[in-house]
N, CA and C of each residue as an Amber inpcrd file, in Angstrom:
protein
   336
   0.8540000  -1.1820000   0.0000000   0.0000000   0.0000000   0.0000000
   0.8940000   1.2390000   0.0000000   0.6260000   2.1480000  -0.8960000
   1.3120000   3.4350000  -0.8930000   0.4230000   4.4350000  -0.1780000
   0.9910000   5.0940000   0.8090000   0.2890000   6.1570000   1.5240000
   0.7060000   7.4910000   0.9370000  -0.2760000   8.2790000   0.5450000
  -0.0220000   9.6230000   0.0270000  -0.7620000  10.6010000   0.9220000
  -0.0030000  11.5140000   1.4970000  -0.6080000  12.5640000   2.3180000
  -0.2780000  13.9000000   1.6700000  -1.3190000  14.6470000   1.3900000
  -1.1840000  15.9580000   0.7580000  -1.6190000  17.0060000   1.7760000
  -0.8260000  18.0430000   1.8980000  -1.1130000  19.1200000   2.8380000
  -1.4770000  20.3720000   2.0670000  -2.5400000  21.0420000   2.5430000
  -2.9990000  22.2880000   1.9270000  -3.1480000  23.3550000   3.0030000
  -2.8690000  24.5570000   2.6350000  -3.1450000  25.7170000   3.4780000
  -4.1030000  26.5790000   2.6730000  -5.3650000  26.5490000   3.0840000
  -6.3900000  27.2110000   2.2710000  -6.5260000  26.4540000   0.9610000
  -6.3850000  27.1420000  -0.1320000  -6.4680000  26.5250000  -1.4520000
  -5.1120000  26.0870000  -1.9850000  -4.0470000  26.4340000  -1.2770000
  -2.6940000  26.1700000  -1.7750000  -2.1260000  24.8570000  -1.2530000
  -1.5610000  24.0920000  -2.1490000  -0.8410000  22.8810000  -1.7750000
   0.5000000  23.2860000  -1.1760000   0.8880000  22.6400000  -0.0890000
   2.1400000  22.9880000   0.5720000   3.1390000  21.8400000   0.6360000
   2.6430000  20.6120000   0.5750000   3.5400000  19.4740000   0.7610000
   2.8310000  18.1870000   0.3490000   3.6030000  17.2230000  -0.1160000
   3.0880000  15.8800000  -0.3740000   4.1160000  14.8840000   0.1390000
   3.6190000  13.8350000   0.7720000   4.4690000  12.7440000   1.2350000
   3.9180000  11.4480000   0.6530000   4.7800000  10.7120000  -0.0210000
   4.4280000   9.4010000  -0.5620000   5.3490000   8.3790000   0.0750000
   4.7630000   7.2970000   0.5930000   5.6130000   6.2650000   1.1930000
   5.0260000   4.8840000   0.9810000   5.9080000   3.9440000   0.7450000
   5.5260000   2.5490000   0.5830000   5.2640000   2.1610000  -0.8560000
   5.3770000   0.8820000  -1.1120000   5.0810000   0.3210000  -2.4330000
   3.6180000  -0.0880000  -2.4890000   3.0140000   0.0250000  -3.6430000
   1.5890000  -0.2720000  -3.7550000   1.2770000  -1.7520000  -3.5360000
   2.1780000  -2.6150000  -3.9630000   1.9220000  -4.0460000  -3.8310000
   1.0050000  -4.5870000  -4.9130000   0.7800000  -3.8070000  -5.9460000
  -0.0710000  -4.2620000  -7.0490000   0.5800000  -5.4030000  -7.8180000
   1.9020000  -5.2960000  -8.0070000   2.6480000  -6.3150000  -8.7400000
   3.9640000  -6.5890000  -8.0440000   4.7170000  -7.4910000  -8.6130000
   6.0140000  -7.8190000  -8.0480000   6.9680000  -6.6400000  -8.2260000
   7.9470000  -6.5760000  -7.3330000   8.9470000  -5.5130000  -7.3960000
   9.5870000  -5.4780000  -8.7830000   9.6460000  -4.3000000  -9.3560000
  10.1930000  -4.1250000 -10.6920000   9.1650000  -4.2850000 -11.7950000
   7.9740000  -4.7910000 -11.4580000   6.9220000  -4.9800000 -12.4520000
   5.5990000  -4.3930000 -11.9980000   5.6420000  -3.5550000 -10.9880000
   4.4360000  -2.9680000 -10.4050000   4.0700000  -1.7120000 -11.1880000
   3.1070000  -1.8420000 -12.0940000   2.7650000  -0.7120000 -12.9680000
   2.0790000   0.4210000 -12.2150000   1.3490000   0.1120000 -11.1560000
   0.6760000   1.1550000 -10.3830000   1.7190000   1.9770000  -9.6270000
   2.6610000   1.2980000  -8.9970000   3.7260000   1.9870000  -8.2680000
   4.5690000   2.8330000  -9.2350000   4.8700000   2.2720000 -10.3960000
   5.6540000   2.9990000 -11.3960000   4.9080000   4.2350000 -11.8970000
   3.6220000   4.0960000 -12.1400000   2.8290000   5.2310000 -12.6170000
   2.7620000   6.3280000 -11.5630000   2.5000000   5.9250000 -10.3410000
   2.4100000   6.8860000  -9.2440000   3.7370000   7.6080000  -9.0390000
   4.8120000   6.8490000  -9.0450000   6.1400000   7.4250000  -8.8820000
   6.4640000   8.4000000 -10.0140000   6.1060000   8.0340000 -11.2240000
   6.3600000   8.9080000 -12.3780000   5.5920000  10.2190000 -12.2790000
   4.3570000  10.1330000 -11.8440000   3.5380000  11.3430000 -11.7140000
   4.1550000  12.2990000 -10.6920000   4.5080000  11.7830000  -9.5360000
   5.0190000  12.6360000  -8.4590000   6.4160000  13.1580000  -8.7930000
   7.2710000  12.2980000  -9.3330000   8.6210000  12.7460000  -9.6700000
   8.6230000  13.7510000 -10.8250000   7.7350000  13.5760000 -11.7870000
   7.6370000  14.5440000 -12.8810000   7.1520000  15.8940000 -12.3660000
   6.2190000  15.8770000 -11.4240000   5.7590000  17.1370000 -10.8210000
   6.9140000  17.8160000 -10.0900000   7.6920000  17.0520000  -9.3550000
   8.8430000  17.6320000  -8.6450000   9.8280000  18.2560000  -9.6320000
  10.1120000  17.5540000 -10.7140000  11.0150000  18.0980000 -11.7320000
  10.4400000  19.3600000 -12.3690000   9.1320000  19.3650000 -12.6190000
   8.4830000  20.5490000 -13.1840000   8.5780000  21.7460000 -12.2560000
   8.3820000  21.5050000 -10.9650000   8.4900000  22.5990000  -9.9920000
   9.9080000  23.1520000  -9.9640000  10.8820000  22.2500000 -10.0420000
  12.2870000  22.6840000 -10.0020000  12.7360000  23.3530000 -11.2990000
  12.4320000  22.7400000 -12.4370000  13.0210000  23.2060000 -13.6940000
  12.1270000  24.1060000 -14.5340000  10.8250000  23.8960000 -14.4860000
   9.9140000  24.7290000 -15.2850000   9.5030000  25.9630000 -14.4930000
   9.0550000  25.7470000 -13.2520000   8.6410000  26.8750000 -12.4140000
   9.8370000  27.5560000 -11.7500000  10.9890000  26.8970000 -11.7800000
  12.2130000  27.4290000 -11.1480000  11.9980000  27.7370000  -9.6660000
  11.2750000  26.8400000  -9.0030000  11.0170000  26.9950000  -7.5710000
  11.9900000  26.1010000  -6.8060000  12.5040000  26.6120000  -5.7470000
  13.4490000  25.8670000  -4.9300000  12.6950000  24.9780000  -3.9410000
  11.9180000  24.0210000  -4.4870000  11.1730000  23.1090000  -3.6220000
  12.1500000  22.1540000  -2.9550000  11.8040000  21.7360000  -1.7560000
  12.6370000  20.7780000  -1.0330000  12.1370000  19.3790000  -1.3710000
  13.0520000  18.5280000  -1.7830000  12.7010000  17.1570000  -2.1380000
  13.5040000  16.2150000  -1.2560000  12.7770000  15.3160000  -0.5940000
  13.4070000  14.2740000   0.2090000  13.0300000  12.9500000  -0.4340000
  14.0350000  12.1200000  -0.6510000  13.7840000  10.8730000  -1.3770000
  14.6420000   9.7590000  -0.7960000  14.0350000   8.6050000  -0.6000000
  14.7470000   7.4180000  -0.1640000  14.1660000   6.2360000  -0.9340000
  14.8760000   5.8100000  -1.9490000  14.3730000   4.7420000  -2.8180000
  14.2140000   3.4110000  -2.0840000  15.1060000   3.1330000  -1.1470000
  15.0340000   1.8540000  -0.4340000  13.7510000   1.7200000   0.3820000
  13.3290000   2.8050000   1.0030000  12.1020000   2.7470000   1.7980000
  10.8860000   3.2590000   1.0250000  11.0700000   3.5490000  -0.2530000
   9.9860000   4.0500000  -1.1160000   9.3440000   5.2950000  -0.5120000
  10.1750000   6.3160000  -0.2960000   9.7150000   7.5570000   0.3330000
  10.0570000   8.7300000  -0.5740000   9.0870000   9.5950000  -0.7930000
   9.3030000  10.8190000  -1.5630000   8.4510000  11.9200000  -0.9520000
   9.0860000  13.0380000  -0.6870000   8.3880000  14.1870000  -0.1020000
   8.7730000  15.4360000  -0.8890000   7.7790000  16.2530000  -1.1660000
   7.9970000  17.5490000  -1.8130000   7.4140000  18.6060000  -0.8810000
   8.2370000  19.5950000  -0.5500000   7.8010000  20.6980000   0.3080000
   7.9270000  21.9930000  -0.4870000   6.8360000  22.7170000  -0.5910000
   6.8220000  23.9960000  -1.2900000   7.2530000  25.0820000  -0.3070000
   8.2970000  25.8450000  -0.6420000   8.7280000  26.8970000   0.2840000
   7.7030000  28.0250000   0.3620000   7.6770000  28.6680000   1.5060000
   6.8170000  29.8350000   1.6680000   7.4970000  31.0360000   1.0200000
   6.7400000  32.0500000   0.7800000   7.2550000  33.3280000   0.2690000
   7.8990000  33.2220000  -1.1110000   7.3360000  32.3850000  -1.9720000
   7.7880000  32.3640000  -3.3580000   7.2610000  33.6130000  -4.0630000
   7.9650000  34.0910000  -5.0750000   7.3930000  35.1730000  -5.8790000
   6.0300000  34.7330000  -6.4310000   5.1300000  35.6680000  -6.5720000
   3.7470000  35.3580000  -6.9440000   3.6360000  34.5110000  -8.2120000
   4.3940000  34.8540000  -9.2390000   4.2960000  34.0940000 -10.4900000
   4.8490000  32.6760000 -10.3310000   5.9020000  32.5220000  -9.5550000
   6.4680000  31.1990000  -9.3030000   5.4940000  30.3580000  -8.4840000
   4.9110000  30.9550000  -7.4540000   3.9430000  30.2440000  -6.6160000
   2.7550000  29.7850000  -7.4570000   2.3070000  30.6320000  -8.3630000
   1.2010000  30.2900000  -9.2570000   1.5540000  29.0660000 -10.1010000
   2.7420000  29.0830000 -10.6910000   3.1740000  27.9640000 -11.5250000
   3.2900000  26.6740000 -10.7130000   3.8230000  26.7680000  -9.5040000
   3.9520000  25.5920000  -8.6430000   2.5750000  25.0180000  -8.3150000
   1.6190000  25.8820000  -8.0390000   0.2750000  25.4100000  -7.7130000
  -0.3810000  24.7110000  -8.9030000  -0.1330000  25.2020000 -10.0990000
  -0.6700000  24.5560000 -11.3050000  -0.0500000  23.1770000 -11.4810000
   1.2530000  23.0750000 -11.2950000   1.9270000  21.7800000 -11.4100000
   1.4260000  20.8300000 -10.3310000   1.2810000  21.3330000  -9.1150000
   0.7960000  20.5050000  -8.0080000  -0.6260000  20.0210000  -8.2890000
  -1.4760000  20.9100000  -8.7710000  -2.8610000  20.5370000  -9.0880000
  -2.9080000  19.5010000 -10.2020000  -2.0200000  19.6310000 -11.1740000
  -1.9390000  18.6500000 -12.2530000  -1.4950000  17.2950000 -11.7020000
  -0.5250000  17.3160000 -10.7970000  -0.0830000  16.0890000 -10.1310000
  -1.2590000  15.4350000  -9.4110000  -2.0590000  16.2530000  -8.7380000
  -3.2070000  15.7210000  -8.0050000  -4.2380000  15.0980000  -8.9410000
  -4.3800000  15.6210000 -10.1510000  -5.2750000  15.0040000 -11.1410000
  -4.7960000  13.5880000 -11.4590000  -3.4940000  13.4370000 -11.6720000
  -2.9320000  12.1180000 -11.9690000  -3.0630000  11.1650000 -10.8040000
  -2.7470000  11.6430000  -9.6030000  -2.8750000  10.8040000  -8.4090000
  -4.3350000  10.4100000  -8.2010000  -5.2310000  11.3670000  -8.3400000
  -6.6620000  11.0950000  -8.1610000  -7.1790000  10.0710000  -9.1460000
  -6.7100000  10.1400000 -10.3840000  -7.1280000   9.1850000 -11.4000000
  -6.6620000   7.7770000 -11.0340000  -5.4040000   7.6510000 -10.6200000
  -4.9040000   6.3470000 -10.1850000  -5.6610000   5.8440000  -8.9640000
  -5.8920000   6.7480000  -8.0230000  -6.6040000   6.3740000  -6.8010000
  -8.0070000   5.8460000  -7.1090000  -8.6820000   6.4700000  -8.0580000
 -10.0450000   6.0350000  -8.3870000 -10.0790000   4.6100000  -8.9430000
  -9.0140000   4.1920000  -9.5680000  -8.9600000   2.8500000 -10.1410000
  -8.2880000   1.8270000  -9.2240000  -7.3800000   2.2930000  -8.3600000
  -6.5510000   1.3720000  -7.5780000  -6.5480000   1.7180000  -6.0850000
  -7.7020000   2.0480000  -5.5470000  -7.7720000   2.4580000  -4.1410000
  -7.4490000   1.3110000  -3.1700000  -7.4340000   0.0880000  -3.6480000
  -7.0100000  -1.0210000  -2.7930000  -5.4950000  -1.0070000  -2.5690000
  -4.7840000  -0.2140000  -3.3720000  -3.3270000  -0.1910000  -3.3110000
  -2.7650000   1.1800000  -2.9640000  -3.6410000   2.1870000  -2.9330000
  -3.2290000   3.5690000  -2.6560000  -4.1380000   4.1420000  -1.5790000
  -3.5340000   4.7110000  -0.5670000  -4.2810000   5.4350000   0.4610000
  -3.9990000   6.9220000   0.2590000  -5.0180000   7.7060000  -0.0110000
  -4.8590000   9.1340000  -0.2810000  -5.5720000   9.9410000   0.7880000
  -4.8390000  10.8540000   1.3970000  -5.4040000  11.7200000   2.4310000
  -4.9690000  13.1560000   2.1730000  -5.9140000  14.0680000   2.2460000
  -5.6240000  15.4990000   2.0990000  -5.9060000  16.1500000   3.4370000
  -4.9060000  16.8600000   3.9450000  -5.0240000  17.5110000   5.2610000
  -4.8820000  19.0180000   5.1150000  -5.7370000  19.7310000   5.8340000
  -5.6240000  21.1820000   5.9000000  -4.6850000  21.5460000   7.0360000
  -3.7480000  22.4370000   6.7580000  -2.8470000  22.9370000   7.7950000
  -3.0820000  24.4190000   7.9670000  -2.8420000  24.8970000   9.1430000
  -3.0840000  26.3200000   9.4110000  -1.8450000  26.9810000   9.9240000
């Protein structure tokens, strides 16, 4: 089971934590885990290289852990771009979750 926790402050995404393997298939052949990983890692790359945001990325492949933290006080245009990328990532995660909820746990938390 992959646990995905998304944090929002108001309407803005602030952080995502993904941990664990989905268990849909055998290691190296798990298409759900691969799809989920690709969606989240592509969003992280987009935030870094397209939006040019200095997002913090924590990754541990052995424990299947990936975290993206959006820094506070980004310039308005950069923050806007990051939110669009994050929202797009959430579309992909949501689509996978709707089909494979037995293998993905998705939780969205409001932070203040």
